[in-house]
Biopython code that builds the backbone (N, CA, C, O; Angstrom):
import numpy as np
from Bio.PDB.StructureBuilder import StructureBuilder

atoms = [
    (1, "MET", "N", (-64.907, 0.778, 48.501)),
    (1, "MET", "CA", (-65.063, 1.474, 46.759)),
    (1, "MET", "C", (-63.317, 2.120, 46.968)),
    (1, "MET", "O", (-62.421, 1.722, 46.223)),
    (2, "ALA", "N", (-63.130, 2.881, 47.796)),
    (2, "ALA", "CA", (-61.889, 3.540, 48.129)),
    (2, "ALA", "C", (-60.728, 2.880, 48.242)),
    (2, "ALA", "O", (-59.581, 3.283, 48.047)),
    (3, "VAL", "N", (-61.150, 1.771, 48.594)),
    (3, "VAL", "CA", (-59.826, 0.995, 48.958)),
    (3, "VAL", "C", (-59.516, 0.384, 47.524)),
    (3, "VAL", "O", (-58.335, 0.419, 47.179)),
    (4, "ALA", "N", (-60.398, -0.148, 46.691)),
    (4, "ALA", "CA", (-60.456, -0.431, 45.198)),
    (4, "ALA", "C", (-59.557, 0.464, 44.506)),
    (4, "ALA", "O", (-58.481, 0.094, 44.037)),
    (5, "VAL", "N", (-59.993, 1.613, 44.445)),
    (5, "VAL", "CA", (-59.095, 3.192, 44.150)),
    (5, "VAL", "C", (-57.567, 2.770, 44.183)),
    (5, "VAL", "O", (-56.734, 2.466, 43.330)),
    (6, "ALA", "N", (-57.582, 2.878, 45.400)),
    (6, "ALA", "CA", (-56.227, 3.137, 46.349)),
    (6, "ALA", "C", (-55.295, 1.952, 46.037)),
    (6, "ALA", "O", (-54.081, 2.123, 46.151)),
    (7, "ARG", "N", (-55.732, 0.892, 45.695)),
    (7, "ARG", "CA", (-55.079, -0.141, 45.166)),
    (7, "ARG", "C", (-54.566, -0.351, 43.570)),
    (7, "ARG", "O", (-53.750, -1.128, 43.075)),
    (8, "ALA", "N", (-55.399, 0.675, 43.011)),
    (8, "ALA", "CA", (-55.590, 0.490, 41.262)),
    (8, "ALA", "C", (-54.405, 1.545, 41.384)),
    (8, "ALA", "O", (-53.460, 1.533, 40.595)),
    (9, "ARG", "N", (-54.500, 2.300, 42.246)),
    (9, "ARG", "CA", (-53.420, 3.715, 41.657)),
    (9, "ARG", "C", (-51.669, 2.511, 41.876)),
    (9, "ARG", "O", (-50.913, 2.476, 40.905)),
    (10, "PRO", "N", (-51.382, 1.889, 42.847)),
    (10, "PRO", "CA", (-49.937, 1.336, 42.753)),
    (10, "PRO", "C", (-49.746, 0.633, 41.601)),
    (10, "PRO", "O", (-48.671, 0.693, 41.004)),
    (11, "ALA", "N", (-50.864, -0.172, 41.134)),
    (11, "ALA", "CA", (-50.732, -1.113, 40.144)),
    (11, "ALA", "C", (-50.360, -0.080, 38.877)),
    (11, "ALA", "O", (-49.372, -0.440, 38.237)),
    (12, "ALA", "N", (-50.723, 0.610, 38.623)),
    (12, "ALA", "CA", (-50.409, 1.824, 37.502)),
    (12, "ALA", "C", (-49.599, 2.358, 37.737)),
    (12, "ALA", "O", (-49.006, 2.707, 36.717)),
    (13, "ARG", "N", (-48.972, 2.810, 38.964)),
    (13, "ARG", "CA", (-47.582, 3.292, 38.847)),
    (13, "ARG", "C", (-46.307, 2.535, 38.640)),
    (13, "ARG", "O", (-45.294, 2.901, 38.044)),
    (14, "ARG", "N", (-46.638, 1.063, 39.437)),
    (14, "ARG", "CA", (-45.416, -0.102, 38.630)),
    (14, "ARG", "C", (-45.547, -0.281, 37.424)),
    (14, "ARG", "O", (-44.565, -0.801, 36.894)),
    (15, "LYS", "N", (-46.681, 0.031, 36.547)),
    (15, "LYS", "CA", (-46.908, -0.075, 35.258)),
    (15, "LYS", "C", (-46.056, 0.944, 34.499)),
    (15, "LYS", "O", (-45.457, 0.562, 33.493)),
    (16, "ARG", "N", (-45.964, 2.149, 34.887)),
    (16, "ARG", "CA", (-45.399, 3.181, 34.404)),
    (16, "ARG", "C", (-44.057, 2.953, 34.653)),
    (16, "ARG", "O", (-43.140, 2.969, 33.831)),
    (17, "ARG", "N", (-43.987, 2.683, 36.158)),
    (17, "ARG", "CA", (-42.355, 2.421, 35.983)),
    (17, "ARG", "C", (-41.838, 1.630, 35.296)),
    (17, "ARG", "O", (-40.775, 2.056, 34.847)),
    (18, "ALA", "N", (-42.209, 0.163, 34.834)),
    (18, "ALA", "CA", (-41.962, -0.703, 34.275)),
    (18, "ALA", "C", (-41.451, 0.012, 32.533)),
    (18, "ALA", "O", (-40.358, 0.095, 31.972)),
    (19, "LYS", "N", (-43.068, 0.480, 32.074)),
    (19, "LYS", "CA", (-42.763, 0.832, 30.935)),
    (19, "LYS", "C", (-41.392, 2.118, 30.947)),
    (19, "LYS", "O", (-40.698, 2.304, 29.947)),
    (20, "ALA", "N", (-41.240, 2.736, 31.980)),
    (20, "ALA", "CA", (-40.119, 3.842, 31.898)),
    (20, "ALA", "C", (-38.753, 3.151, 32.190)),
    (20, "ALA", "O", (-37.617, 3.603, 32.045)),
    (21, "GLN", "N", (-39.145, 1.991, 32.620)),
    (21, "GLN", "CA", (-37.648, 1.079, 32.936)),
    (21, "GLN", "C", (-37.153, 0.691, 31.472)),
    (21, "GLN", "O", (-36.058, 0.944, 30.971)),
    (22, "ARG", "N", (-38.328, -0.047, 30.862)),
    (22, "ARG", "CA", (-37.568, -0.701, 29.714)),
    (22, "ARG", "C", (-37.287, 0.582, 28.733)),
    (22, "ARG", "O", (-36.181, 0.618, 28.194)),
    (23, "ARG", "N", (-38.151, 1.558, 28.487)),
    (23, "ARG", "CA", (-37.585, 2.614, 27.753)),
    (23, "ARG", "C", (-35.936, 2.728, 27.881)),
    (23, "ARG", "O", (-35.048, 2.499, 27.059)),
    (24, "THR", "N", (-35.902, 3.182, 29.274)),
    (24, "THR", "CA", (-34.749, 3.623, 29.504)),
    (24, "THR", "C", (-33.211, 2.097, 29.362)),
    (24, "THR", "O", (-31.987, 2.222, 29.309)),
    (25, "ALA", "N", (-33.946, 1.063, 29.353)),
    (25, "ALA", "CA", (-32.920, 0.115, 29.014)),
    (25, "ALA", "C", (-32.983, 0.081, 27.493)),
    (25, "ALA", "O", (-32.009, -0.371, 26.891)),
    (26, "GLY", "N", (-34.123, 0.552, 26.767)),
    (26, "GLY", "CA", (-33.767, 0.235, 25.205)),
    (26, "GLY", "C", (-33.388, 1.326, 24.715)),
    (26, "GLY", "O", (-33.168, 1.148, 23.516)),
    (27, "GLY", "N", (-33.105, 2.869, 25.165)),
    (27, "GLY", "CA", (-32.204, 3.776, 24.820)),
    (27, "GLY", "C", (-30.619, 3.445, 25.323)),
    (27, "GLY", "O", (-29.681, 3.936, 24.696)),
    (28, "ALA", "N", (-30.402, 2.619, 26.441)),
    (28, "ALA", "CA", (-29.054, 2.402, 26.505)),
    (28, "ALA", "C", (-28.536, 1.494, 25.762)),
    (28, "ALA", "O", (-27.382, 1.525, 25.335)),
    (29, "VAL", "N", (-29.427, 0.543, 25.537)),
    (29, "VAL", "CA", (-29.096, -0.774, 24.083)),
    (29, "VAL", "C", (-28.597, -0.039, 22.961)),
    (29, "VAL", "O", (-27.501, -0.275, 22.454)),
    (30, "TRP", "N", (-29.684, 1.185, 22.418)),
    (30, "TRP", "CA", (-29.221, 2.249, 21.215)),
    (30, "TRP", "C", (-27.963, 2.424, 21.358)),
    (30, "TRP", "O", (-27.108, 2.194, 20.503)),
    (31, "ILE", "N", (-27.771, 2.898, 22.604)),
    (31, "ILE", "CA", (-26.411, 4.195, 22.926)),
    (31, "ILE", "C", (-25.484, 2.805, 22.434)),
    (31, "ILE", "O", (-25.041, 2.743, 21.287)),
    (32, "VAL", "N", (-25.285, 1.871, 23.293)),
    (32, "VAL", "CA", (-24.518, 1.177, 23.325)),
    (32, "VAL", "C", (-24.183, 0.279, 21.833)),
    (32, "VAL", "O", (-23.342, -0.620, 21.828)),
    (33, "LEU", "N", (-24.726, 0.547, 20.976)),
    (33, "LEU", "CA", (-25.047, -0.205, 19.413)),
    (33, "LEU", "C", (-24.649, 0.717, 18.552)),
    (33, "LEU", "O", (-24.148, 0.418, 17.468)),
    (34, "VAL", "N", (-24.849, 2.023, 18.984)),
    (34, "VAL", "CA", (-24.439, 3.262, 18.337)),
    (34, "VAL", "C", (-23.036, 3.282, 18.363)),
    (34, "VAL", "O", (-22.423, 3.299, 17.296)),
    (35, "GLY", "N", (-22.293, 3.281, 19.711)),
    (35, "GLY", "CA", (-20.998, 3.726, 20.050)),
    (35, "GLY", "C", (-20.205, 2.275, 19.215)),
    (35, "GLY", "O", (-19.339, 2.342, 18.343)),
    (36, "VAL", "N", (-20.729, 1.202, 19.718)),
    (36, "VAL", "CA", (-19.992, -0.114, 19.422)),
    (36, "VAL", "C", (-19.737, 0.353, 17.249)),
    (36, "VAL", "O", (-18.686, 0.398, 16.609)),
    (37, "LEU", "N", (-21.071, 0.577, 16.809)),
    (37, "LEU", "CA", (-20.924, 0.843, 15.185)),
    (37, "LEU", "C", (-19.907, 2.071, 14.983)),
    (37, "LEU", "O", (-19.168, 1.990, 14.001)),
    (38, "LEU", "N", (-19.805, 3.077, 15.721)),
    (38, "LEU", "CA", (-18.909, 4.458, 15.606)),
    (38, "LEU", "C", (-17.314, 3.911, 15.836)),
    (38, "LEU", "O", (-16.317, 4.408, 15.312)),
    (39, "ALA", "N", (-17.345, 2.893, 16.649)),
    (39, "ALA", "CA", (-15.907, 2.414, 17.061)),
    (39, "ALA", "C", (-15.588, 1.794, 15.534)),
    (39, "ALA", "O", (-14.763, 2.237, 14.735)),
    (40, "GLY", "N", (-16.502, 0.611, 15.355)),
    (40, "GLY", "CA", (-15.931, -0.081, 14.012)),
    (40, "GLY", "C", (-15.747, 1.261, 12.871)),
    (40, "GLY", "O", (-14.850, 1.172, 12.032)),
    (41, "VAL", "N", (-16.305, 2.024, 12.889)),
    (41, "VAL", "CA", (-15.915, 2.902, 11.570)),
    (41, "VAL", "C", (-14.309, 3.656, 12.057)),
    (41, "VAL", "O", (-13.312, 3.659, 11.336)),
    (42, "VAL", "N", (-14.361, 4.006, 12.862)),
    (42, "VAL", "CA", (-12.903, 4.251, 13.266)),
    (42, "VAL", "C", (-12.007, 3.467, 13.128)),
    (42, "VAL", "O", (-10.926, 3.789, 12.635)),
    (43, "ALA", "N", (-12.289, 2.293, 13.539)),
    (43, "ALA", "CA", (-11.191, 1.550, 13.294)),
    (43, "ALA", "C", (-11.027, 0.745, 11.871)),
    (43, "ALA", "O", (-10.009, 0.123, 11.570)),
    (44, "LEU", "N", (-12.008, 0.840, 11.180)),
    (44, "LEU", "CA", (-11.758, 0.702, 9.556)),
    (44, "LEU", "C", (-11.202, 1.877, 8.943)),
    (44, "LEU", "O", (-10.450, 1.653, 7.995)),
    (45, "ASN", "N", (-11.431, 3.307, 9.322)),
    (45, "ASN", "CA", (-10.725, 4.190, 8.935)),
    (45, "ASN", "C", (-8.961, 4.207, 9.224)),
    (45, "ASN", "O", (-7.988, 4.452, 8.510)),
    (46, "VAL", "N", (-9.133, 3.843, 10.536)),
    (46, "VAL", "CA", (-7.395, 3.609, 10.661)),
    (46, "VAL", "C", (-6.841, 2.673, 9.923)),
    (46, "VAL", "O", (-5.739, 2.854, 9.404)),
    (47, "ALA", "N", (-7.522, 1.563, 9.780)),
    (47, "ALA", "CA", (-7.108, 0.502, 8.709)),
    (47, "ALA", "C", (-6.624, 0.611, 7.101)),
    (47, "ALA", "O", (-5.737, 0.083, 6.429)),
    (48, "VAL", "N", (-7.570, 1.471, 6.883)),
    (48, "VAL", "CA", (-7.395, 2.057, 5.412)),
    (48, "VAL", "C", (-6.496, 3.114, 5.689)),
    (48, "VAL", "O", (-5.884, 3.340, 4.645)),
    (49, "LEU", "N", (-6.248, 3.616, 6.288)),
    (49, "LEU", "CA", (-5.069, 4.754, 6.453)),
    (49, "LEU", "C", (-3.499, 4.377, 6.640)),
    (49, "LEU", "O", (-2.464, 4.896, 6.220)),
    (50, "ARG", "N", (-3.798, 3.153, 7.522)),
    (50, "ARG", "CA", (-2.211, 2.129, 7.891)),
    (50, "ARG", "C", (-2.028, 1.644, 6.087)),
    (50, "ARG", "O", (-0.953, 1.745, 5.496)),
    (51, "LEU", "N", (-3.139, 1.194, 5.526)),
    (51, "LEU", "CA", (-3.049, 0.816, 3.907)),
    (51, "LEU", "C", (-2.127, 1.914, 3.155)),
    (51, "LEU", "O", (-0.992, 1.751, 2.707)),
    (52, "ASN", "N", (-2.760, 2.833, 3.144)),
    (52, "ASN", "CA", (-2.388, 4.027, 2.386)),
    (52, "ASN", "C", (-1.094, 4.709, 2.523)),
    (52, "ASN", "O", (-0.644, 5.518, 1.712)),
    (53, "LEU", "N", (-0.302, 4.170, 4.043)),
    (53, "LEU", "CA", (0.469, 4.855, 3.945)),
    (53, "LEU", "C", (1.802, 3.862, 3.499)),
    (53, "LEU", "O", (2.890, 4.148, 2.998)),
    (54, "GLN", "N", (1.173, 2.521, 3.937)),
    (54, "GLN", "CA", (1.955, 1.549, 3.073)),
    (54, "GLN", "C", (2.361, 1.421, 1.705)),
    (54, "GLN", "O", (3.465, 1.133, 1.244)),
    (55, "PHE", "N", (0.969, 1.761, 0.972)),
    (55, "PHE", "CA", (0.988, 1.895, -0.364)),
    (55, "PHE", "C", (1.927, 3.355, -1.019)),
    (55, "PHE", "O", (2.672, 3.397, -1.998)),
    (56, "ASP", "N", (1.652, 4.138, -0.330)),
    (56, "ASP", "CA", (2.748, 5.669, -0.340)),
    (56, "ASP", "C", (3.960, 5.034, -0.256)),
    (56, "ASP", "O", (4.217, 4.757, -1.427)),
    (57, "GLN", "N", (5.100, 4.530, 0.619)),
    (57, "GLN", "CA", (6.000, 3.718, 0.666)),
    (57, "GLN", "C", (6.467, 3.231, -0.308)),
    (57, "GLN", "O", (7.445, 3.689, -0.899)),
    (58, "LEU", "N", (5.587, 1.822, -0.757)),
    (58, "LEU", "CA", (6.114, 1.262, -1.812)),
    (58, "LEU", "C", (6.090, 2.027, -3.061)),
    (58, "LEU", "O", (6.983, 1.762, -3.866)),
    (59, "ALA", "N", (5.001, 3.172, -3.458)),
    (59, "ALA", "CA", (5.203, 3.846, -4.233)),
    (59, "ALA", "C", (6.663, 4.549, -4.489)),
    (59, "ALA", "O", (7.242, 4.723, -5.562)),
    (60, "ARG", "N", (7.050, 4.878, -3.229)),
    (60, "ARG", "CA", (8.055, 5.976, -3.635)),
    (60, "ARG", "C", (9.527, 4.945, -3.528)),
    (60, "ARG", "O", (10.669, 5.288, -3.833)),
    (61, "ASP", "N", (9.079, 3.607, -3.000)),
    (61, "ASP", "CA", (10.353, 2.739, -3.348)),
    (61, "ASP", "C", (10.530, 2.360, -4.589)),
    (61, "ASP", "O", (11.693, 2.129, -4.919)),
    (62, "ARG", "N", (9.467, 2.195, -5.588)),
    (62, "ARG", "CA", (9.401, 1.485, -6.865)),
    (62, "ARG", "C", (9.739, 3.100, -7.971)),
    (62, "ARG", "O", (10.078, 3.129, -9.154)),
    (63, "ASP", "N", (9.546, 3.978, -7.256)),
    (63, "ASP", "CA", (10.159, 5.221, -7.976)),
    (63, "ASP", "C", (11.787, 5.205, -7.615)),
    (63, "ASP", "O", (12.572, 5.531, -8.505)),
    (64, "LYS", "N", (12.158, 4.919, -6.634)),
    (64, "LYS", "CA", (13.466, 4.827, -6.593)),
    (64, "LYS", "C", (14.297, 3.710, -7.431)),
    (64, "LYS", "O", (15.261, 3.872, -8.180)),
    (65, "LEU", "N", (13.540, 2.404, -7.022)),
    (65, "LEU", "CA", (14.128, 1.461, -8.108)),
    (65, "LEU", "C", (14.291, 1.890, -9.959)),
    (65, "LEU", "O", (15.095, 1.599, -10.845)),
    (66, "ARG", "N", (13.130, 2.658, -9.873)),
    (66, "ARG", "CA", (12.768, 3.178, -11.630)),
    (66, "ARG", "C", (13.753, 3.931, -12.191)),
    (66, "ARG", "O", (14.144, 3.936, -13.358)),
    (67, "ALA", "N", (14.252, 4.800, -10.916)),
    (67, "ALA", "CA", (15.204, 6.066, -11.312)),
    (67, "ALA", "C", (17.073, 5.025, -11.429)),
    (67, "ALA", "O", (18.033, 5.050, -12.199)),
    (68, "GLU", "N", (16.685, 4.237, -10.127)),
    (68, "GLU", "CA", (18.233, 3.832, -10.274)),
    (68, "GLU", "C", (18.343, 2.509, -11.545)),
    (68, "GLU", "O", (19.346, 2.185, -12.180)),
    (69, "SER", "N", (17.301, 2.073, -11.605)),
    (69, "SER", "CA", (17.285, 1.237, -13.383)),
    (69, "SER", "C", (17.911, 2.123, -14.510)),
    (69, "SER", "O", (18.848, 1.986, -15.296)),
    (70, "ALA", "N", (17.065, 3.008, -14.266)),
    (70, "ALA", "CA", (17.552, 4.032, -15.500)),
    (70, "ALA", "C", (19.126, 4.634, -15.548)),
    (70, "ALA", "O", (19.622, 4.883, -16.646)),
    (71, "GLU", "N", (19.766, 4.821, -14.508)),
    (71, "GLU", "CA", (20.659, 5.063, -14.374)),
    (71, "GLU", "C", (21.497, 4.148, -14.526)),
    (71, "GLU", "O", (22.644, 4.431, -14.872)),
    (72, "LEU", "N", (21.152, 2.993, -14.326)),
    (72, "LEU", "CA", (21.980, 1.737, -14.489)),
    (72, "LEU", "C", (22.298, 1.410, -16.242)),
    (72, "LEU", "O", (23.371, 1.157, -16.789)),
    (73, "ALA", "N", (20.797, 1.542, -16.874)),
    (73, "ALA", "CA", (20.933, 1.612, -18.254)),
    (73, "ALA", "C", (21.883, 2.676, -19.119)),
    (73, "ALA", "O", (22.739, 2.467, -19.980)),
    (74, "SER", "N", (21.552, 3.473, -18.737)),
    (74, "SER", "CA", (22.319, 4.812, -19.019)),
    (74, "SER", "C", (23.731, 4.522, -18.931)),
    (74, "SER", "O", (24.469, 4.808, -19.874)),
    (75, "GLU", "N", (24.143, 4.010, -17.944)),
    (75, "GLU", "CA", (25.833, 3.397, -17.062)),
    (75, "GLU", "C", (26.230, 2.395, -18.427)),
    (75, "GLU", "O", (27.241, 2.487, -19.123)),
    (76, "LEU", "N", (25.317, 1.609, -18.540)),
    (76, "LEU", "CA", (25.578, 0.276, -19.334)),
    (76, "LEU", "C", (25.749, 0.746, -20.757)),
    (76, "LEU", "O", (26.654, 0.265, -21.440)),
    (77, "ALA", "N", (24.935, 1.652, -21.238)),
    (77, "ALA", "CA", (25.095, 2.361, -22.436)),
    (77, "ALA", "C", (26.127, 3.177, -23.090)),
    (77, "ALA", "O", (26.370, 3.431, -24.270)),
    (78, "THR", "N", (26.678, 3.523, -21.936)),
    (78, "THR", "CA", (27.776, 4.484, -21.856)),
    (78, "THR", "C", (29.297, 3.301, -22.326)),
    (78, "THR", "O", (30.253, 3.329, -23.102)),
    (79, "ARG", "N", (28.787, 2.489, -21.415)),
    (79, "ARG", "CA", (30.483, 1.499, -21.030)),
    (79, "ARG", "C", (30.636, 0.779, -22.396)),
    (79, "ARG", "O", (31.757, 0.560, -22.854)),
    (80, "SER", "N", (29.544, 0.426, -23.018)),
    (80, "SER", "CA", (29.355, -0.239, -24.221)),
    (80, "SER", "C", (29.438, 0.270, -25.435)),
    (80, "SER", "O", (29.288, -0.367, -26.478)),
    (81, "ALA", "N", (29.738, 1.713, -25.309)),
    (81, "ALA", "CA", (29.587, 2.307, -26.632)),
    (81, "ALA", "C", (31.023, 1.678, -27.607)),
    (81, "ALA", "O", (31.972, 1.113, -27.063)),
    (82, "SER", "N", (30.946, 1.870, -28.816)),
    (82, "SER", "CA", (31.942, 0.854, -29.366)),
    (82, "SER", "C", (33.098, 1.956, -29.251)),
    (82, "SER", "O", (34.236, 1.491, -29.183)),
    (83, "ALA", "N", (32.953, 3.580, -29.216)),
    (83, "ALA", "CA", (33.938, 4.597, -29.730)),
    (83, "ALA", "C", (34.720, 4.421, -28.329)),
    (83, "ALA", "O", (35.950, 4.468, -28.325)),
    (84, "ARG", "N", (34.030, 4.229, -27.206)),
    (84, "ARG", "CA", (34.591, 4.333, -25.626)),
    (84, "ARG", "C", (35.894, 2.774, -25.754)),
    (84, "ARG", "O", (37.119, 2.798, -25.631)),
    (85, "THR", "N", (34.901, 1.518, -26.057)),
    (85, "THR", "CA", (35.883, 0.684, -26.107)),
    (85, "THR", "C", (37.129, 0.539, -27.063)),
    (85, "THR", "O", (38.249, 0.063, -26.879)),
    (86, "SER", "N", (36.635, 1.014, -27.947)),
    (86, "SER", "CA", (37.881, 1.040, -29.146)),
    (86, "SER", "C", (38.888, 2.502, -28.411)),
    (86, "SER", "O", (40.046, 2.313, -28.783)),
    (87, "SER", "N", (38.839, 3.398, -27.817)),
    (87, "SER", "CA", (39.535, 4.247, -27.447)),
    (87, "SER", "C", (40.234, 3.725, -25.927)),
    (87, "SER", "O", (41.088, 4.491, -25.480)),
    (88, "LEU", "N", (39.907, 2.388, -25.053)),
    (88, "LEU", "CA", (40.133, 2.067, -23.848)),
    (88, "LEU", "C", (40.788, 1.004, -24.056)),
    (88, "LEU", "O", (41.528, 0.593, -23.162)),
    (89, "ALA", "N", (40.617, -0.059, -25.917)),
    (89, "ALA", "CA", (41.642, -1.004, -25.672)),
    (89, "ALA", "C", (42.872, -0.031, -26.634)),
    (89, "ALA", "O", (44.033, -0.430, -26.553)),
    (90, "ARG", "N", (42.653, 0.928, -27.314)),
    (90, "ARG", "CA", (43.969, 1.409, -27.942)),
    (90, "ARG", "C", (44.525, 2.237, -26.625)),
    (90, "ARG", "O", (45.728, 1.977, -26.638)),
    (91, "ASN", "N", (44.298, 3.011, -25.611)),
    (91, "ASN", "CA", (44.959, 3.934, -24.680)),
    (91, "ASN", "C", (45.659, 2.712, -23.938)),
    (91, "ASN", "O", (46.871, 2.578, -24.106)),
    (92, "ARG", "N", (44.886, 1.700, -23.028)),
    (92, "ARG", "CA", (45.241, 1.050, -21.816)),
    (92, "ARG", "C", (45.804, -0.305, -22.130)),
    (92, "ARG", "O", (46.323, -0.955, -21.222)),
    (93, "LEU", "N", (45.731, -0.829, -23.486)),
    (93, "LEU", "CA", (45.741, -2.068, -23.868)),
    (93, "LEU", "C", (46.725, -2.196, -24.874)),
    (93, "LEU", "O", (47.135, -3.327, -25.137)),
    (94, "GLY", "N", (47.195, -1.150, -25.517)),
    (94, "GLY", "CA", (48.045, -0.952, -26.498)),
    (94, "GLY", "C", (47.715, -1.495, -28.258)),
    (94, "GLY", "O", (48.436, -1.419, -29.253)),
    (95, "TYR", "N", (45.962, -2.183, -28.025)),
    (95, "TYR", "CA", (45.857, -2.608, -29.345)),
    (95, "TYR", "C", (45.043, -1.670, -30.553)),
    (95, "TYR", "O", (44.042, -0.956, -30.487)),
    (96, "LEU", "N", (45.779, -1.955, -31.450)),
    (96, "LEU", "CA", (45.322, -1.415, -32.533)),
    (96, "LEU", "C", (44.273, -1.753, -33.886)),
    (96, "LEU", "O", (44.056, -2.948, -34.089)),
    (97, "PRO", "N", (43.711, -0.889, -34.682)),
    (97, "PRO", "CA", (43.110, -1.684, -35.312)),
    (97, "PRO", "C", (43.518, -2.559, -36.279)),
    (97, "PRO", "O", (44.743, -2.481, -36.376)),
    (98, "ALA", "N", (43.095, -3.291, -36.976)),
    (98, "ALA", "CA", (43.977, -4.661, -37.666)),
    (98, "ALA", "C", (43.947, -3.724, -39.385)),
    (98, "ALA", "O", (42.957, -3.092, -39.755)),
    (99, "ASP", "N", (44.891, -3.813, -39.986)),
    (99, "ASP", "CA", (45.080, -3.460, -41.495)),
    (99, "ASP", "C", (44.460, -4.076, -42.367)),
    (99, "ASP", "O", (44.997, -5.160, -42.594)),
    (100, "PRO", "N", (43.307, -3.830, -43.145)),
    (100, "PRO", "CA", (42.742, -4.835, -44.098)),
    (100, "PRO", "C", (43.843, -4.962, -45.163)),
    (100, "PRO", "O", (43.443, -5.329, -46.268)),
    (101, "ALA", "N", (45.237, -4.711, -45.022)),
    (101, "ALA", "CA", (45.817, -4.971, -46.488)),
    (101, "ALA", "C", (46.542, -6.091, -45.526)),
    (101, "ALA", "O", (46.811, -7.104, -46.173)),
    (102, "THR", "N", (46.744, -6.128, -44.802)),
    (102, "THR", "CA", (47.602, -7.238, -43.947)),
    (102, "THR", "C", (46.996, -8.704, -43.514)),
    (102, "THR", "O", (47.620, -9.761, -43.425)),
    (103, "THR", "N", (45.685, -8.479, -43.285)),
    (103, "THR", "CA", (44.438, -9.258, -42.585)),
    (103, "THR", "C", (44.248, -10.733, -43.568)),
    (103, "THR", "O", (43.897, -10.576, -44.737)),
    (104, "THR", "N", (44.460, -11.965, -43.109)),
    (104, "THR", "CA", (44.212, -12.922, -43.750)),
    (104, "THR", "C", (42.824, -13.276, -43.093)),
    (104, "THR", "O", (42.411, -12.982, -41.971)),
    (105, "TYR", "N", (42.121, -14.104, -44.268)),
    (105, "TYR", "CA", (41.285, -14.952, -43.606)),
    (105, "TYR", "C", (41.362, -16.670, -43.936)),
    (105, "TYR", "O", (41.930, -17.278, -44.843)),
    (106, "LEU", "N", (40.602, -17.105, -42.882)),
    (106, "LEU", "CA", (40.898, -18.638, -43.338)),
    (106, "LEU", "C", (39.509, -19.238, -43.569)),
    (106, "LEU", "O", (38.543, -19.148, -42.811)),
    (107, "ASP", "N", (39.582, -19.898, -44.810)),
    (107, "ASP", "CA", (38.161, -20.398, -45.189)),
    (107, "ASP", "C", (38.330, -22.256, -44.610)),
    (107, "ASP", "O", (39.079, -23.153, -44.996)),
    (108, "LEU", "N", (37.353, -22.216, -43.650)),
    (108, "LEU", "CA", (37.187, -23.530, -42.788)),
    (108, "LEU", "C", (36.531, -24.798, -43.738)),
    (108, "LEU", "O", (36.646, -26.005, -43.524)),
    (109, "GLY", "N", (35.927, -24.232, -44.670)),
    (109, "GLY", "CA", (35.021, -25.315, -45.984)),
    (109, "GLY", "C", (33.926, -25.431, -45.608)),
    (109, "GLY", "O", (33.262, -26.203, -46.299)),
    (110, "GLY", "N", (33.262, -24.849, -44.524)),
    (110, "GLY", "CA", (31.961, -25.063, -43.984)),
    (110, "GLY", "C", (30.916, -25.274, -45.423)),
    (110, "GLY", "O", (31.369, -25.044, -46.544)),
    (111, "PRO", "N", (29.920, -25.596, -45.275)),
    (111, "PRO", "CA", (28.373, -25.890, -46.133)),
    (111, "PRO", "C", (27.984, -24.727, -46.385)),
    (111, "PRO", "O", (26.924, -24.547, -46.984)),
]
sb = StructureBuilder()
sb.init_structure("model")
sb.init_model(0)
sb.init_chain("A")
sb.init_seg("    ")
for serial, (resi, resn, name, xyz) in enumerate(atoms, 1):
    if name == "N":
        sb.init_residue(resn, " ", resi, " ")
    sb.init_atom(name, np.array(xyz, "f"), 0.0, 1.0, " ", f" {name:<3s}", serial, name[0])
structure = sb.get_structure()
């Protein structure tokens, strides 16, 4: 009987060791799985940060273009003002407004 008891103990020890090894292996798998998930979260956050930086740059470019467009529209309005145009015609080109008394109109006989 002593021999049977002695043999049962190593078998029980082997079972305990196998369970402990399985638990350790299972724990390592969970650690690796959580590590991979955390790396994925970090990579996703980095991608979102890059997109936000690009979005901010595009917003700044858009604001610059809008300011430039407003400046050009203002310049166009200034250059197309009739008082300025009359002044330039008179001073640079020597044109004078036509006298209504000496102006004649030609009728082309249209419908």
